[in-house]
N, CA, C and O of each residue as an XYZ file, in Angstrom:
268
protein
N      -4.321      9.031     -8.040
C      -3.052      8.407     -8.322
C      -2.970      7.982     -9.784
O      -1.911      8.096    -10.401
N      -4.069      7.496    -10.341
C      -4.058      7.039    -11.728
C      -3.749      8.189    -12.678
O      -3.021      8.002    -13.654
N      -4.285      9.369    -12.412
C      -3.993     10.527    -13.258
C      -2.517     10.892    -13.194
O      -1.921     11.278    -14.199
N      -1.934     10.769    -12.014
C      -0.509     11.070    -11.855
C       0.340     10.081    -12.649
O       1.293     10.487    -13.316
N       0.014      8.805    -12.590
C       0.766      7.800    -13.337
C       0.607      7.996    -14.841
O       1.561      7.806    -15.595
N      -0.583      8.374    -15.280
C      -0.798      8.637    -16.693
C      -0.001      9.853    -17.139
O       0.521      9.888    -18.253
N       0.091     10.849    -16.266
C       0.866     12.051    -16.565
C       2.353     11.719    -16.711
O       3.050     12.331    -17.521
N       2.834     10.760    -15.937
C       4.240     10.361    -16.013
C       4.548      9.612    -17.306
O       5.659      9.706    -17.828
N       3.581      8.876    -17.820
C       3.808      8.107    -19.039
C       4.227      6.679    -18.726
O       4.425      6.329    -17.563
N       4.364      5.848    -19.768
C       4.603      4.422    -19.568
C       5.875      4.063    -18.808
O       5.790      3.286    -17.857
N       7.024      4.570    -19.160
C       8.271      4.172    -18.499
C       8.387      4.690    -17.082
O       8.679      3.934    -16.156
N       8.155      5.986    -16.915
C       8.284      6.588    -15.587
C       7.173      6.124    -14.657
O       7.414      5.869    -13.478
N       5.968      6.015    -15.178
C       4.856      5.539    -14.367
C       5.066      4.112    -13.887
O       4.711      3.768    -12.760
N       5.641      3.291    -14.743
C       5.894      1.893    -14.381
C       6.893      1.771    -13.242
O       6.688      0.994    -12.310
N       7.975      2.538    -13.318
C       8.998      2.426    -12.281
C       8.479      2.950    -10.937
O       8.808      2.387     -9.893
N       7.677      4.012    -10.946
C       7.083      4.518     -9.701
C       6.121      3.493     -9.122
O       6.144      3.226     -7.921
N       5.287      2.926     -9.961
C       4.319      1.934     -9.501
C       5.020      0.722     -8.897
O       4.640      0.259     -7.822
N       6.033      0.208     -9.578
C       6.734     -0.982     -9.092
C       7.502     -0.704     -7.796
O       7.416     -1.486     -6.849
N       8.246      0.393     -7.747
C       9.119      0.650     -6.591
C       8.368      1.242     -5.404
O       8.622      0.860     -4.262
N       7.456      2.162     -5.655
C       6.791      2.876     -4.557
C       5.479      2.236     -4.102
O       5.139      2.293     -2.920
N       4.747      1.632     -5.024
C       3.455      1.044     -4.657
C       3.565     -0.449     -4.368
O       3.027     -0.938     -3.375
N       4.262     -1.164     -5.236
C       4.401     -2.609     -5.059
C       5.618     -2.981     -4.223
O       5.821     -4.153     -3.904
N       6.438     -1.974     -3.864
C       7.648     -2.149     -3.045
C       8.612     -3.174     -3.648
O       9.252     -3.940     -2.928
N       8.700     -3.173     -4.956
C       9.636     -4.043     -5.662
C      11.029     -3.426     -5.566
O      11.175     -2.210     -5.689
N      12.024     -4.230     -5.353
C      13.392     -3.738     -5.262
C      13.887     -3.182     -6.582
O      13.418     -3.572     -7.651
N      14.834     -2.273     -6.496
C      15.349     -1.624     -7.702
C      16.003     -2.625     -8.658
O      15.797     -2.540     -9.869
N      16.775     -3.555     -8.140
C      17.443     -4.540     -8.993
C      16.420     -5.387     -9.750
O      16.578     -5.640    -10.945
N      15.388     -5.815     -9.061
C      14.334     -6.609     -9.681
C      13.586     -5.788    -10.734
O      13.263     -6.290    -11.811
N      13.322     -4.550    -10.416
C      12.625     -3.664    -11.347
C      13.443     -3.448    -12.618
O      12.903     -3.477    -13.724
N      14.744     -3.231    -12.453
C      15.616     -3.043    -13.617
C      15.598     -4.275    -14.518
O      15.552     -4.150    -15.741
N      15.634     -5.453    -13.920
C      15.608     -6.682    -14.713
C      14.293     -6.829    -15.455
O      14.288     -7.171    -16.638
N      13.171     -6.576    -14.781
C      11.855     -6.711    -15.419
C      11.669     -5.707    -16.548
O      11.033     -6.008    -17.558
N      12.232     -4.506    -16.370
C      12.081     -3.452    -17.374
C      13.120     -3.578    -18.491
O      13.030     -2.886    -19.505
N      14.109     -4.464    -18.303
C      15.140     -4.648    -19.318
C      16.184     -3.547    -19.333
O      16.781     -3.273    -20.374
N      16.413     -2.911    -18.190
C      17.381     -1.825    -18.083
C      18.717     -2.348    -17.586
O      18.791     -3.423    -16.990
N      19.763     -1.590    -17.832
C      21.085     -1.959    -17.318
C      21.143     -1.679    -15.814
O      20.359     -0.896    -15.279
N      22.082     -2.333    -15.156
C      22.229     -2.187    -13.705
C      22.478     -0.725    -13.333
O      23.201     -0.010    -14.027
N      21.885     -0.305    -12.257
C      22.010      1.026    -11.678
C      21.380      2.139    -12.505
O      21.520      3.309    -12.151
N      20.693      1.814    -13.590
C      20.017      2.851    -14.367
C      18.660      3.197    -13.762
O      18.155      4.303    -13.955
N      18.076      2.258    -13.036
C      16.760      2.483    -12.442
C      16.754      3.614    -11.436
O      15.757      4.324    -11.303
N      17.847      3.786    -10.733
C      17.952      4.848     -9.729
C      17.786      6.222    -10.379
O      17.106      7.095     -9.839
N      18.407      6.402    -11.532
C      18.312      7.672    -12.251
C      16.887      7.878    -12.766
O      16.326      8.968    -12.646
N      16.314      6.832    -13.333
C      14.954      6.921    -13.877
C      13.954      7.185    -12.757
O      13.037      7.989    -12.928
N      14.115      6.521    -11.616
C      13.205      6.736    -10.491
C      13.314      8.167     -9.974
O      12.302      8.773     -9.622
N      14.516      8.707     -9.924
C      14.691     10.089     -9.469
C      13.954     11.058    -10.388
O      13.284     11.974     -9.912
N      14.070     10.863    -11.699
C      13.364     11.710    -12.666
C      11.853     11.565    -12.489
O      11.118     12.552    -12.505
N      11.400     10.316    -12.320
C       9.965     10.057    -12.161
C       9.414     10.727    -10.909
O       8.319     11.289    -10.938
N      10.162     10.671     -9.811
C       9.688     11.292     -8.572
C       9.675     12.810     -8.674
O       8.804     13.454     -8.089
N      10.611     13.391     -9.397
C      10.603     14.838     -9.617
C       9.378     15.248    -10.429
O       8.737     16.256    -10.134
N       9.060     14.464    -11.447
C       7.876     14.773    -12.264
C       6.586     14.520    -11.493
O       5.597     15.227    -11.689
N       6.590     13.525    -10.627
C       5.420     13.259     -9.791
C       5.179     14.429     -8.847
O       4.039     14.846     -8.642
N       6.246     14.950     -8.279
C       6.149     16.131     -7.417
C       5.569     17.308     -8.195
O       4.684     18.008     -7.703
N       6.065     17.521     -9.400
C       5.561     18.611    -10.238
C       4.074     18.424    -10.537
O       3.304     19.385    -10.503
N       3.673     17.188    -10.831
C       2.264     16.906    -11.118
C       1.375     17.320     -9.949
O       0.367     18.000    -10.143
N       1.747     16.911     -8.735
C       0.925     17.227     -7.566
C       0.977     18.707     -7.212
O      -0.011     19.249     -6.718
N       2.095     19.369     -7.449
C       2.160     20.810     -7.206
C       1.257     21.560     -8.182
O       0.595     22.523     -7.794
N       1.224     21.131     -9.439
C       0.358     21.765    -10.432
C      -1.109     21.462    -10.175
O      -1.973     22.296    -10.445
N      -1.394     20.279     -9.655
C      -2.782     19.865     -9.424
C      -3.350     20.449     -8.140
O      -4.479     20.939     -8.128
N      -2.570     20.400     -7.048
C      -3.082     20.771     -5.732
C      -2.381     21.974     -5.107
O      -2.758     22.403     -4.016
N      -1.390     22.516     -5.762
C      -0.627     23.624     -5.205
C       0.537     23.099     -4.388
O       0.604     21.915     -4.060
N       1.447     23.998     -4.068
C       2.670     23.602     -3.385
C       2.403     22.994     -2.009
O       3.142     22.112     -1.572
N       1.380     23.442     -1.336
C       1.086     22.956      0.015
C      -0.235     22.198      0.040
O      -1.014     22.324      0.984
N      -0.481     21.410     -1.003
C      -1.710     20.625     -1.113
C      -1.747     19.469     -0.131
O      -0.849     19.326      0.700
N      -2.773     18.648     -0.220
C      -2.920     17.523      0.707
C      -1.793     16.516      0.555
O      -1.215     16.366     -0.521
N      -1.490     15.833      1.642
C      -0.449     14.820      1.626
C      -0.940     13.573      0.908
O      -2.137     13.285      0.904
N      -0.022     12.835      0.303
C      -0.352     11.598     -0.397
C      -0.249     10.459      0.597
O       0.682     10.421      1.400
N      -1.194      9.531      0.553
C      -1.081      8.343      1.392
C      -1.983      8.345      2.474
O      -1.999      7.403      3.266
């Protein structure tokens, strides 16, 4: 998981960690990150797409499940 977060980079990795791992709400995450309202949804979508790409490149399209 740490390699995946590093691959995402600071902004995208942070939003994935806060929303998906720490189960922080989107509104709270946006405030902590200093983003405007409703921008976190777009950033999280981009981050999850890149996370998917990371795991497909690392383990193949039908690699092991996460979790």
